[in-house]
C-alpha positions in Angstrom: -9.0 -28.4 -7.1 -8.4 -24.8 -5.2 -7.8 -22.1 -7.3 -4.9 -19.6 -6.7 -5.8 -15.7 -6.6 -5.9 -13.8 -9.9 -2.6 -12.8 -11.4 -3.9 -9.0 -11.5 -4.2 -9.6 -7.9 -0.4 -10.2 -6.7 1.7 -8.3 -9.7 2.7 -5.2 -9.5 -0.1 -3.1 -11.1 1.9 0.3 -11.4 5.2 1.5 -10.9 6.7 5.1 -11.0 10.3 6.4 -10.5 9.9 9.2 -8.5 13.7 11.1 -8.0 13.3 14.7 -8.7 10.4 17.1 -7.3 9.5 18.0 -10.8 8.4 14.7 -11.0 5.3 15.1 -8.9 3.0 17.1 -10.7 3.2 14.8 -13.9 3.0 11.6 -11.9 -0.2 12.9 -9.9 -1.8 14.2 -12.8 -1.5 10.2 -13.5 -3.1 8.8 -10.9 -5.3 11.9 -9.5 -8.0 9.1 -9.9 -6.5 6.9 -6.9 -8.8 7.7 -3.5 -6.1 4.7 -2.4 -3.2 6.3 -2.7 -2.4 9.2 -0.1 -4.1 6.5 2.8 -1.4 4.4 1.7 1.4 5.9 2.0 0.5 7.7 4.8 -0.3 4.3 6.6 3.1 3.2 6.4 4.1 6.7 8.2 2.0 7.7 11.1 4.3 9.8 12.0 3.1 12.7 9.2 -0.2 14.1 9.9 -3.1 14.3 6.9 -1.9 16.1 4.1 -2.6 16.4 0.3 -0.7 14.6 -2.6 1.3 17.1 -3.6 2.7 17.9 -0.2 3.1 14.1 0.3 5.3 13.3 -2.2 7.1 16.7 -1.2 8.0 15.1 1.9 8.7 11.9 1.0 11.1 13.1 -1.2 12.7 15.1 1.6 12.5 12.5 4.2 13.4 9.5 2.4 15.2 10.5 -0.5 14.0 9.4 -3.7 12.1 6.1 -4.4 9.6 4.0 -6.6 5.5 4.9 -6.2 3.9 1.3 -6.6 0.3 0.0 -6.5 0.9 -3.8 -5.6 -1.7 -5.6 -8.0 -4.7 -4.3 -9.1 -6.7 -3.5 -6.0 -3.5 -3.7 -3.6 -1.9 -0.6 -1.3 0.3 2.0 -3.0 3.9 1.6 -1.8 7.0 4.4 -1.4 10.0 2.1 -1.3 13.5 3.4 -1.9 15.5 -0.1 -4.0 13.9 -3.4 -5.9 14.8 -5.1 -2.9 12.3 -2.8 -0.9 9.5 -3.3 -3.6 10.1 -7.1 -3.5 9.9 -7.5 0.5 6.4 -5.3 0.1 5.0 -7.3 -3.0 5.8 -10.3 -1.7 4.2 -9.9 1.9 1.2 -8.6 0.2 1.3 -11.8 -2.3 1.3 -13.9 1.0 -1.6 -11.5 2.3 -3.7 -12.2 -1.3 -2.7 -16.3 -1.0 -4.3 -17.0 2.5 -7.3 -14.3 1.9 -8.4 -16.8 -0.9 -9.3 -19.2 1.1 -11.1 -16.9 3.5 -14.6 -15.4 4.2 -13.8 -12.3 3.9 -17.3 -11.0 4.2 -16.6 -8.9 7.6 -13.3 -7.0 6.3 -13.6 -3.0 6.8 -13.9 -1.7 3.5 -10.6 0.5 3.4 -8.8 -2.5 4.7 -6.8 -4.6 2.0 -8.7 -7.2 2.8 -11.0 -5.1 2.1 -10.6 -4.1 -1.1 -9.8 -7.9 -2.0 -13.2 -8.6 -1.2 -14.6 -5.8 -2.8 -13.0 -6.5 -6.7 -14.9 -9.6 -6.5 -11.9 -11.9 -7.4 -12.1 -13.2 -4.3 -15.9 -13.5 -3.6 -16.4 -15.1 -7.3 -19.3 -12.3 -7.7 -19.5 -8.9 -9.0 -17.0 -6.4 -7.4 -18.9 -4.8 -4.0 -19.6 -1.1 -4.4 -16.6 0.8 -3.0 -16.6 3.4 0.1 -13.8 6.2 0.0 -10.7 4.8 1.0 -9.4 6.2 4.6 -6.4 5.6 6.4 -5.6 2.5 7.3 -6.9 1.7 11.1 -4.3 1.1 13.7 -6.6 -1.5 15.2 -9.2 -3.7 13.6 -11.7 -6.2 15.0 -10.9 -9.6 13.7 -12.6 -10.0 9.9 -11.1 -13.6 9.5 -7.7 -15.5 9.7 -6.5 -13.2 6.9 -5.9 -10.1 9.0 -2.5 -11.5 10.1 -0.9 -11.0 7.1 -2.6 -8.1 7.0 -1.0 -6.6 9.8 2.5 -8.3 8.8 2.2 -6.5 5.5 2.1 -3.1 7.3 4.2 -3.5 9.6 7.0 -3.9 7.4 5.2 -1.0 4.8 6.2 0.9 8.5 9.5 -0.6 9.4 11.0 -0.2 5.8 10.2 3.5 5.6 11.2 4.1 9.2 14.2 2.9 8.5 14.6 4.7 5.3 13.8 7.9 7.0 16.8 7.4 9.7 19.1 6.8 6.9 18.1 9.5 5.1 18.4 11.6 8.2 21.8 10.2 9.3 23.4 11.3 5.7 22.3 14.7 6.4 23.5 14.8 9.7 19.7 15.3 11.4 19.2 13.7 14.6 
């Protein structure tokens, strides 16, 4: 009998409402040890340059307005989404990635990729967690590591599309071209 992915891998591990600039400092205090926060948020926004977490969250408030900072699963991606519907869509895409990955050999996955995080957690590999490497922005192009790569690409495409849509909607409301 095939065992499905652990619930901790596909549930929402953290959820934080971010609607005002004064909330950034306390939120960053809570998330200071989260190495993947900046790379994940930037991976969904390739139009932004590298910046620190404070500047990034300020930029998101300025360009996309309020939303939720959430971690999908215990080792999954950090996302910034404007609505519960957006969180549900991203969570569903990530759950599909985890479900497909649970039946795949991910030993060759790029450590910074979502697949590499899943494998490194030890929960999909059935063993001890691998040593985690520092997070980097998700590469735009990866060498195929496993058949589960397509859901990862689909996840990041969805995240980028939703971030761009929110950025454009906010600019339209402000009359910015």
